[in-house]
N, C-alpha and C positions, 0 to 999 in steps of 0.2 A: 720455399724461400729459406735463405740462409739467415741464421741469427747473427746479429751484430755483436762482434767481439767487444767486451768491455775495454775502455781505455785504461792503459796502465802507464806508470812512470817508473823509470829505473832509479833506484837509490843505491849508492855505493856505501856499504857499512863497513867500518873499520873495527875489528875486534882483536883483543889480545888473545893469543893462542899459544899453548905449549903442547908438544906432542908427548904422550905418555904410552908406555907399553900397554898393550891390550891383551886380554885373554881370548879375544875373538880371532877370526881368520885374517883380518886386514893387517894386524901387527901393531898398529898405533891407533890411539883415540885422541881426538881433539878435545882439549879441555880449555874453555874460555874463562879468563879471569882478568881482573883489572891489574895493571902495573907490570905485566909481563913485557919483556923486551921485544919479543917476536909478535908481529901483527899480521893479520890476514884481512884482505879486502874481499868482501863478498857482494855480489850484485843481487839485489832484492827487488823483484817486480811488485809494485804496489798499485792498488786501484786509485785512479784519479778521482772518482766519486768519493771514496772514503777519505782521501787526502783533503778534498775540498771541504767536506763536512768538518774534519778536524781543524783545518785552518780557520774556517768561519767561526767555530767555537773558541779557538784560541784568541782570535782578534777581538771577538765580542767580550771575552773575559778581560783582556788587557785594557780595552776601551772603558769598561766599567770601573776598573781599578784606577785608571787615569782620570776619569770624570770625578770620582769621589775625592781623589787627591788634589784636584785643581781648586777646590774650595778652601784648601788650607795653604795656598801659596802666598797668602798675605798681600803685601804691596807689589808683588811680582806677578807677571803674566807668563805662563808657559806657552811658548809658540810651537815647539815641536819636542818630541821625545823619540829617541832611537832605542829600539828593543831588538836584541839578538835572540833568536830561538834556535834550538837544535831540532833536527828531524832524524829520528832513528830509522834503522833499516826496516823496522816493523811499521813505520809510518806514524809513530807517536810524535807529537809536537809539544815542546815545552821551553820554558825560559832557560837560558844557559847560566848556570850557577857560577859564582866567583871562582876563578882559577881553573875552570873546566876547559875553556878554550875550544879547540876543534879536535879534541882527542878521539872522539868516537862517532861522529856523524856529520851531517851537513848543517851548516849554519845559514841562516837567512836573516838579513837585516830588514826590519820593518820600521818605517819612519811615520809616526803619527804627527800630523800637522794640524793646528787649529784651523777650523773652517773660518773663512773670512765672512764677516757680516755684510750683508747687502743693504745699502741705503735705498729707501723707497723715495727718492727725490723726484 
């Protein structure tokens, strides 16, 4: 019987790159650093199972933060919260910091909406 191949998802990762002379046979070495003008887009194949686990942990963490913050909303009720996260080529998921934008990865917008209470009428 053949083994089932693990499911993967492709992530396009944008990196800053500058070419520098190398002492090796290829002639140049790629050196990645932030702020360089030149960018290279690389395709990274990532495990769907691993991404699912990381997304579950991320959403669980954000939900916990929002739940604890809801009790401090005073006279206001928060109906929904939009959160943008970045997904790196290595499959890491995290909040997009101020001013970061979409410089180096994929962004995903997650909208948390308050569950509607059901009346038992």
